[in-house]
mmCIF file of the N, C-alpha and C atoms, coordinates in Angstrom:
data_MODEL
# 
_entry.id   MODEL 
# 
loop_
_atom_site.group_PDB 
_atom_site.id 
_atom_site.type_symbol 
_atom_site.label_atom_id 
_atom_site.label_alt_id 
_atom_site.label_comp_id 
_atom_site.label_asym_id 
_atom_site.label_entity_id 
_atom_site.label_seq_id 
_atom_site.pdbx_PDB_ins_code 
_atom_site.Cartn_x 
_atom_site.Cartn_y 
_atom_site.Cartn_z 
_atom_site.occupancy 
_atom_site.B_iso_or_equiv 
_atom_site.pdbx_formal_charge 
_atom_site.auth_seq_id 
_atom_site.auth_comp_id 
_atom_site.auth_asym_id 
_atom_site.auth_atom_id 
_atom_site.pdbx_PDB_model_num 
ATOM 1   N N  . MET A 1 1  ? -19.786 -1.210 -10.123 1.00 0.00 ? 1  MET A N  1 
ATOM 2   C CA . MET A 1 1  ? -18.563 -0.743 -10.478 1.00 0.00 ? 1  MET A CA 1 
ATOM 3   C C  . MET A 1 1  ? -17.912 -1.526 -11.643 1.00 0.00 ? 1  MET A C  1 
ATOM 4   N N  . SER A 1 2  ? -17.299 -1.240 -12.409 1.00 0.00 ? 2  SER A N  1 
ATOM 5   C CA . SER A 1 2  ? -16.463 -2.068 -13.426 1.00 0.00 ? 2  SER A CA 1 
ATOM 6   C C  . SER A 1 2  ? -15.222 -2.410 -12.925 1.00 0.00 ? 2  SER A C  1 
ATOM 7   N N  . GLU A 1 3  ? -14.716 -3.332 -13.650 1.00 0.00 ? 3  GLU A N  1 
ATOM 8   C CA . GLU A 1 3  ? -13.379 -4.062 -13.074 1.00 0.00 ? 3  GLU A CA 1 
ATOM 9   C C  . GLU A 1 3  ? -12.431 -3.308 -13.465 1.00 0.00 ? 3  GLU A C  1 
ATOM 10  N N  . ARG A 1 4  ? -12.334 -2.084 -14.467 1.00 0.00 ? 4  ARG A N  1 
ATOM 11  C CA . ARG A 1 4  ? -11.376 -1.222 -14.555 1.00 0.00 ? 4  ARG A CA 1 
ATOM 12  C C  . ARG A 1 4  ? -11.310 -0.272 -13.185 1.00 0.00 ? 4  ARG A C  1 
ATOM 13  N N  . SER A 1 5  ? -12.295 0.395  -12.906 1.00 0.00 ? 5  SER A N  1 
ATOM 14  C CA . SER A 1 5  ? -12.770 1.165  -11.997 1.00 0.00 ? 5  SER A CA 1 
ATOM 15  C C  . SER A 1 5  ? -11.854 0.563  -10.205 1.00 0.00 ? 5  SER A C  1 
ATOM 16  N N  . TYR A 1 6  ? -12.470 -0.741 -10.339 1.00 0.00 ? 6  TYR A N  1 
ATOM 17  C CA . TYR A 1 6  ? -12.005 -1.300 -9.050  1.00 0.00 ? 6  TYR A CA 1 
ATOM 18  C C  . TYR A 1 6  ? -10.577 -1.493 -8.916  1.00 0.00 ? 6  TYR A C  1 
ATOM 19  N N  . LEU A 1 7  ? -9.871  -1.673 -10.174 1.00 0.00 ? 7  LEU A N  1 
ATOM 20  C CA . LEU A 1 7  ? -8.377  -1.832 -10.184 1.00 0.00 ? 7  LEU A CA 1 
ATOM 21  C C  . LEU A 1 7  ? -7.475  -0.559 -10.136 1.00 0.00 ? 7  LEU A C  1 
ATOM 22  N N  . ILE A 1 8  ? -8.312  0.339  -10.775 1.00 0.00 ? 8  ILE A N  1 
ATOM 23  C CA . ILE A 1 8  ? -7.476  1.729  -10.426 1.00 0.00 ? 8  ILE A CA 1 
ATOM 24  C C  . ILE A 1 8  ? -7.632  2.183  -8.784  1.00 0.00 ? 8  ILE A C  1 
ATOM 25  N N  . ILE A 1 9  ? -8.923  2.010  -8.134  1.00 0.00 ? 9  ILE A N  1 
ATOM 26  C CA . ILE A 1 9  ? -8.920  2.429  -6.825  1.00 0.00 ? 9  ILE A CA 1 
ATOM 27  C C  . ILE A 1 9  ? -8.273  1.757  -6.124  1.00 0.00 ? 9  ILE A C  1 
ATOM 28  N N  . SER A 1 10 ? -8.389  0.165  -6.290  1.00 0.00 ? 10 SER A N  1 
ATOM 29  C CA . SER A 1 10 ? -7.582  -0.492 -5.156  1.00 0.00 ? 10 SER A CA 1 
ATOM 30  C C  . SER A 1 10 ? -6.003  -0.398 -5.601  1.00 0.00 ? 10 SER A C  1 
ATOM 31  N N  . GLY A 1 11 ? -5.474  -0.311 -6.699  1.00 0.00 ? 11 GLY A N  1 
ATOM 32  C CA . GLY A 1 11 ? -4.044  0.071  -6.823  1.00 0.00 ? 11 GLY A CA 1 
ATOM 33  C C  . GLY A 1 11 ? -3.541  1.546  -6.212  1.00 0.00 ? 11 GLY A C  1 
ATOM 34  N N  . SER A 1 12 ? -4.300  2.411  -6.369  1.00 0.00 ? 12 SER A N  1 
ATOM 35  C CA . SER A 1 12 ? -4.365  3.478  -5.730  1.00 0.00 ? 12 SER A CA 1 
ATOM 36  C C  . SER A 1 12 ? -4.169  3.610  -4.199  1.00 0.00 ? 12 SER A C  1 
ATOM 37  N N  . ILE A 1 13 ? -5.119  2.935  -3.570  1.00 0.00 ? 13 ILE A N  1 
ATOM 38  C CA . ILE A 1 13 ? -5.407  2.788  -2.131  1.00 0.00 ? 13 ILE A CA 1 
ATOM 39  C C  . ILE A 1 13 ? -3.858  2.154  -1.616  1.00 0.00 ? 13 ILE A C  1 
ATOM 40  N N  . PHE A 1 14 ? -3.542  0.867  -2.500  1.00 0.00 ? 14 PHE A N  1 
ATOM 41  C CA . PHE A 1 14 ? -2.336  0.311  -1.956  1.00 0.00 ? 14 PHE A CA 1 
ATOM 42  C C  . PHE A 1 14 ? -1.281  1.055  -1.988  1.00 0.00 ? 14 PHE A C  1 
ATOM 43  N N  . ALA A 1 15 ? -1.091  1.884  -2.939  1.00 0.00 ? 15 ALA A N  1 
ATOM 44  C CA . ALA A 1 15 ? 0.109   2.766  -3.310  1.00 0.00 ? 15 ALA A CA 1 
ATOM 45  C C  . ALA A 1 15 ? 0.174   3.698  -2.399  1.00 0.00 ? 15 ALA A C  1 
ATOM 46  N N  . LEU A 1 16 ? -1.049  4.439  -1.701  1.00 0.00 ? 16 LEU A N  1 
ATOM 47  C CA . LEU A 1 16 ? -0.935  5.396  -0.774  1.00 0.00 ? 16 LEU A CA 1 
ATOM 48  C C  . LEU A 1 16 ? -0.580  4.652  0.611   1.00 0.00 ? 16 LEU A C  1 
ATOM 49  N N  . ILE A 1 17 ? -1.250  3.818  0.768   1.00 0.00 ? 17 ILE A N  1 
ATOM 50  C CA . ILE A 1 17 ? -0.613  2.822  2.124   1.00 0.00 ? 17 ILE A CA 1 
ATOM 51  C C  . ILE A 1 17 ? 0.942   2.757  2.186   1.00 0.00 ? 17 ILE A C  1 
ATOM 52  N N  . GLY A 1 18 ? 1.632   2.055  0.811   1.00 0.00 ? 18 GLY A N  1 
ATOM 53  C CA . GLY A 1 18 ? 2.819   1.880  1.072   1.00 0.00 ? 18 GLY A CA 1 
ATOM 54  C C  . GLY A 1 18 ? 3.759   3.309  0.955   1.00 0.00 ? 18 GLY A C  1 
ATOM 55  N N  . VAL A 1 19 ? 3.209   4.441  0.522   1.00 0.00 ? 19 VAL A N  1 
ATOM 56  C CA . VAL A 1 19 ? 4.021   5.720  0.653   1.00 0.00 ? 19 VAL A CA 1 
ATOM 57  C C  . VAL A 1 19 ? 3.835   5.958  2.263   1.00 0.00 ? 19 VAL A C  1 
ATOM 58  N N  . LEU A 1 20 ? 3.020   6.055  2.850   1.00 0.00 ? 20 LEU A N  1 
ATOM 59  C CA . LEU A 1 20 ? 2.487   6.301  4.175   1.00 0.00 ? 20 LEU A CA 1 
ATOM 60  C C  . LEU A 1 20 ? 3.552   5.371  5.087   1.00 0.00 ? 20 LEU A C  1 
ATOM 61  N N  . HIS A 1 21 ? 3.708   3.989  4.811   1.00 0.00 ? 21 HIS A N  1 
ATOM 62  C CA . HIS A 1 21 ? 4.492   3.398  5.590   1.00 0.00 ? 21 HIS A CA 1 
ATOM 63  C C  . HIS A 1 21 ? 6.076   3.639  5.060   1.00 0.00 ? 21 HIS A C  1 
ATOM 64  N N  . LEU A 1 22 ? 6.279   4.143  4.088   1.00 0.00 ? 22 LEU A N  1 
ATOM 65  C CA . LEU A 1 22 ? 7.631   4.619  3.827   1.00 0.00 ? 22 LEU A CA 1 
ATOM 66  C C  . LEU A 1 22 ? 8.094   5.728  4.440   1.00 0.00 ? 22 LEU A C  1 
ATOM 67  N N  . LEU A 1 23 ? 7.133   6.791  4.393   1.00 0.00 ? 23 LEU A N  1 
ATOM 68  C CA . LEU A 1 23 ? 7.288   8.130  5.464   1.00 0.00 ? 23 LEU A CA 1 
ATOM 69  C C  . LEU A 1 23 ? 7.535   7.609  6.679   1.00 0.00 ? 23 LEU A C  1 
ATOM 70  N N  . ARG A 1 24 ? 6.810   6.944  7.347   1.00 0.00 ? 24 ARG A N  1 
ATOM 71  C CA . ARG A 1 24 ? 6.889   6.621  8.787   1.00 0.00 ? 24 ARG A CA 1 
ATOM 72  C C  . ARG A 1 24 ? 8.242   5.935  8.826   1.00 0.00 ? 24 ARG A C  1 
ATOM 73  N N  . VAL A 1 25 ? 8.871   5.243  8.012   1.00 0.00 ? 25 VAL A N  1 
ATOM 74  C CA . VAL A 1 25 ? 10.347  4.667  8.467   1.00 0.00 ? 25 VAL A CA 1 
ATOM 75  C C  . VAL A 1 25 ? 11.369  5.846  8.152   1.00 0.00 ? 25 VAL A C  1 
ATOM 76  N N  . ILE A 1 26 ? 11.061  6.904  7.143   1.00 0.00 ? 26 ILE A N  1 
ATOM 77  C CA . ILE A 1 26 ? 12.045  7.766  6.872   1.00 0.00 ? 26 ILE A CA 1 
ATOM 78  C C  . ILE A 1 26 ? 11.948  8.647  7.739   1.00 0.00 ? 26 ILE A C  1 
ATOM 79  N N  . PHE A 1 27 ? 11.020  9.122  8.515   1.00 0.00 ? 27 PHE A N  1 
ATOM 80  C CA . PHE A 1 27 ? 10.475  10.126 9.486   1.00 0.00 ? 27 PHE A CA 1 
ATOM 81  C C  . PHE A 1 27 ? 10.832  9.605  10.599  1.00 0.00 ? 27 PHE A C  1 
ATOM 82  N N  . GLY A 1 28 ? 10.539  8.526  11.028  1.00 0.00 ? 28 GLY A N  1 
ATOM 83  C CA . GLY A 1 28 ? 10.708  7.764  12.576  1.00 0.00 ? 28 GLY A CA 1 
ATOM 84  C C  . GLY A 1 28 ? 9.466   8.208  13.284  1.00 0.00 ? 28 GLY A C  1 
ATOM 85  N N  . TRP A 1 29 ? 8.282   8.319  12.457  1.00 0.00 ? 29 TRP A N  1 
ATOM 86  C CA . TRP A 1 29 ? 6.811   8.492  12.893  1.00 0.00 ? 29 TRP A CA 1 
ATOM 87  C C  . TRP A 1 29 ? 6.455   6.979  13.855  1.00 0.00 ? 29 TRP A C  1 
ATOM 88  N N  . SER A 1 30 ? 5.933   7.312  15.001  1.00 0.00 ? 30 SER A N  1 
ATOM 89  C CA . SER A 1 30 ? 5.632   6.192  15.606  1.00 0.00 ? 30 SER A CA 1 
ATOM 90  C C  . SER A 1 30 ? 4.335   5.660  15.464  1.00 0.00 ? 30 SER A C  1 
ATOM 91  N N  . ALA A 1 31 ? 3.926   4.742  15.606  1.00 0.00 ? 31 ALA A N  1 
ATOM 92  C CA . ALA A 1 31 ? 2.512   4.212  15.384  1.00 0.00 ? 31 ALA A CA 1 
ATOM 93  C C  . ALA A 1 31 ? 2.093   3.401  16.377  1.00 0.00 ? 31 ALA A C  1 
ATOM 94  N N  . SER A 1 32 ? 0.930   3.601  17.001  1.00 0.00 ? 32 SER A N  1 
ATOM 95  C CA . SER A 1 32 ? 0.409   2.858  18.046  1.00 0.00 ? 32 SER A CA 1 
ATOM 96  C C  . SER A 1 32 ? -0.976  2.553  18.072  1.00 0.00 ? 32 SER A C  1 
ATOM 97  N N  . VAL A 1 33 ? -1.436  1.230  18.274  1.00 0.00 ? 33 VAL A N  1 
ATOM 98  C CA . VAL A 1 33 ? -2.908  0.980  18.591  1.00 0.00 ? 33 VAL A CA 1 
ATOM 99  C C  . VAL A 1 33 ? -3.174  0.671  20.047  1.00 0.00 ? 33 VAL A C  1 
ATOM 100 N N  . GLY A 1 34 ? -4.065  1.644  20.726  1.00 0.00 ? 34 GLY A N  1 
ATOM 101 C CA . GLY A 1 34 ? -4.292  1.365  21.935  1.00 0.00 ? 34 GLY A CA 1 
ATOM 102 C C  . GLY A 1 34 ? -2.875  1.645  22.649  1.00 0.00 ? 34 GLY A C  1 
ATOM 103 N N  . THR A 1 35 ? -2.429  0.691  23.447  1.00 0.00 ? 35 THR A N  1 
ATOM 104 C CA . THR A 1 35 ? -1.242  0.696  23.978  1.00 0.00 ? 35 THR A CA 1 
ATOM 105 C C  . THR A 1 35 ? 0.031   -0.063 23.583  1.00 0.00 ? 35 THR A C  1 
ATOM 106 N N  . LEU A 1 36 ? -0.191  -0.638 22.471  1.00 0.00 ? 36 LEU A N  1 
ATOM 107 C CA . LEU A 1 36 ? 0.640   -1.366 21.768  1.00 0.00 ? 36 LEU A CA 1 
ATOM 108 C C  . LEU A 1 36 ? 1.390   -0.473 20.471  1.00 0.00 ? 36 LEU A C  1 
ATOM 109 N N  . MET A 1 37 ? 2.997   -0.577 20.735  1.00 0.00 ? 37 MET A N  1 
ATOM 110 C CA . MET A 1 37 ? 3.494   0.272  19.724  1.00 0.00 ? 37 MET A CA 1 
ATOM 111 C C  . MET A 1 37 ? 4.114   -0.668 18.376  1.00 0.00 ? 37 MET A C  1 
ATOM 112 N N  . ALA A 1 38 ? 3.819   -0.320 17.294  1.00 0.00 ? 38 ALA A N  1 
ATOM 113 C CA . ALA A 1 38 ? 3.947   -0.997 16.107  1.00 0.00 ? 38 ALA A CA 1 
ATOM 114 C C  . ALA A 1 38 ? 5.611   -0.814 15.836  1.00 0.00 ? 38 ALA A C  1 
ATOM 115 N N  . PRO A 1 39 ? 6.321   -1.980 15.791  1.00 0.00 ? 39 PRO A N  1 
ATOM 116 C CA . PRO A 1 39 ? 7.855   -1.691 15.325  1.00 0.00 ? 39 PRO A CA 1 
ATOM 117 C C  . PRO A 1 39 ? 8.185   -1.216 13.896  1.00 0.00 ? 39 PRO A C  1 
ATOM 118 N N  . PHE A 1 40 ? 9.230   -0.929 13.640  1.00 0.00 ? 40 PHE A N  1 
ATOM 119 C CA . PHE A 1 40 ? 9.550   -0.234 12.239  1.00 0.00 ? 40 PHE A CA 1 
ATOM 120 C C  . PHE A 1 40 ? 9.837   -1.329 11.241  1.00 0.00 ? 40 PHE A C  1 
ATOM 121 N N  . TRP A 1 41 ? 10.222  -2.519 11.646  1.00 0.00 ? 41 TRP A N  1 
ATOM 122 C CA . TRP A 1 41 ? 10.389  -3.697 10.863  1.00 0.00 ? 41 TRP A CA 1 
ATOM 123 C C  . TRP A 1 41 ? 8.747   -4.107 10.362  1.00 0.00 ? 41 TRP A C  1 
ATOM 124 N N  . MET A 1 42 ? 7.728   -3.967 10.969  1.00 0.00 ? 42 MET A N  1 
ATOM 125 C CA . MET A 1 42 ? 6.376   -4.202 10.739  1.00 0.00 ? 42 MET A CA 1 
ATOM 126 C C  . MET A 1 42 ? 6.012   -3.130 9.438   1.00 0.00 ? 42 MET A C  1 
ATOM 127 N N  . SER A 1 43 ? 6.371   -1.976 9.568   1.00 0.00 ? 43 SER A N  1 
ATOM 128 C CA . SER A 1 43 ? 6.003   -1.012 8.475   1.00 0.00 ? 43 SER A CA 1 
ATOM 129 C C  . SER A 1 43 ? 6.693   -1.486 6.881   1.00 0.00 ? 43 SER A C  1 
ATOM 130 N N  . LEU A 1 44 ? 8.239   -2.074 7.162   1.00 0.00 ? 44 LEU A N  1 
ATOM 131 C CA . LEU A 1 44 ? 8.864   -2.494 6.036   1.00 0.00 ? 44 LEU A CA 1 
ATOM 132 C C  . LEU A 1 44 ? 8.113   -3.780 5.255   1.00 0.00 ? 44 LEU A C  1 
ATOM 133 N N  . ILE A 1 45 ? 7.571   -4.524 6.038   1.00 0.00 ? 45 ILE A N  1 
ATOM 134 C CA . ILE A 1 45 ? 6.803   -5.614 5.577   1.00 0.00 ? 45 ILE A CA 1 
ATOM 135 C C  . ILE A 1 45 ? 5.609   -5.315 4.794   1.00 0.00 ? 45 ILE A C  1 
ATOM 136 N N  . ILE A 1 46 ? 5.007   -4.440 5.462   1.00 0.00 ? 46 ILE A N  1 
ATOM 137 C CA . ILE A 1 46 ? 3.593   -3.982 5.050   1.00 0.00 ? 46 ILE A CA 1 
ATOM 138 C C  . ILE A 1 46 ? 3.768   -3.109 3.685   1.00 0.00 ? 46 ILE A C  1 
ATOM 139 N N  . LEU A 1 47 ? 5.230   -2.321 3.760   1.00 0.00 ? 47 LEU A N  1 
ATOM 140 C CA . LEU A 1 47 ? 5.527   -1.475 2.458   1.00 0.00 ? 47 LEU A CA 1 
ATOM 141 C C  . LEU A 1 47 ? 5.728   -2.653 1.455   1.00 0.00 ? 47 LEU A C  1 
ATOM 142 N N  . VAL A 1 48 ? 6.359   -3.428 1.696   1.00 0.00 ? 48 VAL A N  1 
ATOM 143 C CA . VAL A 1 48 ? 6.552   -4.248 0.387   1.00 0.00 ? 48 VAL A CA 1 
ATOM 144 C C  . VAL A 1 48 ? 5.479   -5.002 0.083   1.00 0.00 ? 48 VAL A C  1 
ATOM 145 N N  . ILE A 1 49 ? 4.379   -5.464 0.965   1.00 0.00 ? 49 ILE A N  1 
ATOM 146 C CA . ILE A 1 49 ? 3.274   -5.985 0.572   1.00 0.00 ? 49 ILE A CA 1 
ATOM 147 C C  . ILE A 1 49 ? 2.290   -5.123 -0.135  1.00 0.00 ? 49 ILE A C  1 
ATOM 148 N N  . ALA A 1 50 ? 2.031   -3.997 0.047   1.00 0.00 ? 50 ALA A N  1 
ATOM 149 C CA . ALA A 1 50 ? 1.433   -3.022 -0.420  1.00 0.00 ? 50 ALA A CA 1 
ATOM 150 C C  . ALA A 1 50 ? 2.018   -2.578 -1.670  1.00 0.00 ? 50 ALA A C  1 
ATOM 151 N N  . ALA A 1 51 ? 3.350   -2.440 -1.761  1.00 0.00 ? 51 ALA A N  1 
ATOM 152 C CA . ALA A 1 51 ? 3.795   -2.138 -3.205  1.00 0.00 ? 51 ALA A CA 1 
ATOM 153 C C  . ALA A 1 51 ? 3.465   -3.160 -4.264  1.00 0.00 ? 51 ALA A C  1 
ATOM 154 N N  . PHE A 1 52 ? 3.781   -4.484 -3.739  1.00 0.00 ? 52 PHE A N  1 
ATOM 155 C CA . PHE A 1 52 ? 3.337   -5.757 -4.702  1.00 0.00 ? 52 PHE A CA 1 
ATOM 156 C C  . PHE A 1 52 ? 1.925   -5.510 -5.275  1.00 0.00 ? 52 PHE A C  1 
ATOM 157 N N  . LEU A 1 53 ? 0.969   -5.288 -3.929  1.00 0.00 ? 53 LEU A N  1 
ATOM 158 C CA . LEU A 1 53 ? -0.406  -5.328 -4.498  1.00 0.00 ? 53 LEU A CA 1 
ATOM 159 C C  . LEU A 1 53 ? -0.547  -4.259 -5.361  1.00 0.00 ? 53 LEU A C  1 
ATOM 160 N N  . SER A 1 54 ? -0.151  -2.976 -5.321  1.00 0.00 ? 54 SER A N  1 
ATOM 161 C CA . SER A 1 54 ? -0.531  -1.897 -6.176  1.00 0.00 ? 54 SER A CA 1 
ATOM 162 C C  . SER A 1 54 ? -0.008  -2.075 -7.567  1.00 0.00 ? 54 SER A C  1 
ATOM 163 N N  . VAL A 1 55 ? 1.379   -2.559 -7.668  1.00 0.00 ? 55 VAL A N  1 
ATOM 164 C CA . VAL A 1 55 ? 2.055   -2.939 -9.067  1.00 0.00 ? 55 VAL A CA 1 
ATOM 165 C C  . VAL A 1 55 ? 0.903   -4.048 -9.739  1.00 0.00 ? 55 VAL A C  1 
ATOM 166 N N  . TRP A 1 56 ? 0.473   -4.892 -9.070  1.00 0.00 ? 56 TRP A N  1 
ATOM 167 C CA . TRP A 1 56 ? -0.345  -6.281 -9.449  1.00 0.00 ? 56 TRP A CA 1 
ATOM 168 C C  . TRP A 1 56 ? -1.644  -5.478 -10.091 1.00 0.00 ? 56 TRP A C  1 
ATOM 169 N N  . ALA A 1 57 ? -1.889  -4.575 -9.278  1.00 0.00 ? 57 ALA A N  1 
ATOM 170 C CA . ALA A 1 57 ? -3.390  -3.959 -9.562  1.00 0.00 ? 57 ALA A CA 1 
ATOM 171 C C  . ALA A 1 57 ? -3.440  -3.355 -11.012 1.00 0.00 ? 57 ALA A C  1 
ATOM 172 N N  . PHE A 1 58 ? -2.399  -2.645 -11.119 1.00 0.00 ? 58 PHE A N  1 
ATOM 173 C CA . PHE A 1 58 ? -1.969  -1.649 -12.098 1.00 0.00 ? 58 PHE A CA 1 
ATOM 174 C C  . PHE A 1 58 ? -1.675  -2.523 -13.428 1.00 0.00 ? 58 PHE A C  1 
ATOM 175 N N  . ARG A 1 59 ? -1.006  -3.447 -12.909 1.00 0.00 ? 59 ARG A N  1 
ATOM 176 C CA . ARG A 1 59 ? -0.703  -4.259 -14.443 1.00 0.00 ? 59 ARG A CA 1 
ATOM 177 C C  . ARG A 1 59 ? -1.680  -5.053 -14.562 1.00 0.00 ? 59 ARG A C  1 
ATOM 178 N N  . LEU A 1 60 ? -2.692  -5.631 -13.871 1.00 0.00 ? 60 LEU A N  1 
ATOM 179 C CA . LEU A 1 60 ? -3.816  -6.029 -14.562 1.00 0.00 ? 60 LEU A CA 1 
ATOM 180 C C  . LEU A 1 60 ? -4.825  -5.138 -15.315 1.00 0.00 ? 60 LEU A C  1 
ATOM 181 N N  . TYR A 1 61 ? -4.631  -3.826 -14.892 1.00 0.00 ? 61 TYR A N  1 
ATOM 182 C CA . TYR A 1 61 ? -5.545  -2.820 -15.273 1.00 0.00 ? 61 TYR A CA 1 
ATOM 183 C C  . TYR A 1 61 ? -5.049  -2.883 -16.872 1.00 0.00 ? 61 TYR A C  1 
ATOM 184 N N  . ARG A 1 62 ? -3.607  -2.557 -17.040 1.00 0.00 ? 62 ARG A N  1 
ATOM 185 C CA . ARG A 1 62 ? -3.382  -2.704 -18.335 1.00 0.00 ? 62 ARG A CA 1 
ATOM 186 C C  . ARG A 1 62 ? -3.634  -3.923 -19.166 1.00 0.00 ? 62 ARG A C  1 
ATOM 187 N N  . ILE A 1 63 ? -4.085  -5.075 -18.583 1.00 0.00 ? 63 ILE A N  1 
ATOM 188 C CA . ILE A 1 63 ? -4.021  -6.108 -19.226 1.00 0.00 ? 63 ILE A CA 1 
ATOM 189 C C  . ILE A 1 63 ? -5.536  -5.952 -19.974 1.00 0.00 ? 63 ILE A C  1 
ATOM 190 N N  . VAL A 1 64 ? -6.339  -5.473 -18.551 1.00 0.00 ? 64 VAL A N  1 
ATOM 191 C CA . VAL A 1 64 ? -7.680  -5.338 -19.001 1.00 0.00 ? 64 VAL A CA 1 
ATOM 192 C C  . VAL A 1 64 ? -8.211  -4.723 -20.121 1.00 0.00 ? 64 VAL A C  1 
ATOM 193 N N  . THR A 1 65 ? -7.392  -3.274 -20.089 1.00 0.00 ? 65 THR A N  1 
ATOM 194 C CA . THR A 1 65 ? -7.638  -2.198 -20.953 1.00 0.00 ? 65 THR A CA 1 
ATOM 195 C C  . THR A 1 65 ? -7.288  -2.432 -22.345 1.00 0.00 ? 65 THR A C  1 
ATOM 196 N N  . SER A 1 66 ? -6.128  -3.577 -22.690 1.00 0.00 ? 66 SER A N  1 
ATOM 197 C CA . SER A 1 66 ? -5.678  -3.871 -23.983 1.00 0.00 ? 66 SER A CA 1 
ATOM 198 C C  . SER A 1 66 ? -6.368  -4.767 -24.588 1.00 0.00 ? 66 SER A C  1 
# 
């Protein structure tokens, strides 16, 4: 896999994760793993991290392709 493909794929996956966590917060969807419920503030933290990683990947893609 080339570096450009890797950056596009990872940036897209992180963007999707961020959008899903944003939708969870907006619509109030619950998330649980087994018997543990994930609080909404955790989704906000994950949203910020996923958005940062997505933007970082797409900016690196722009640098690699120029």
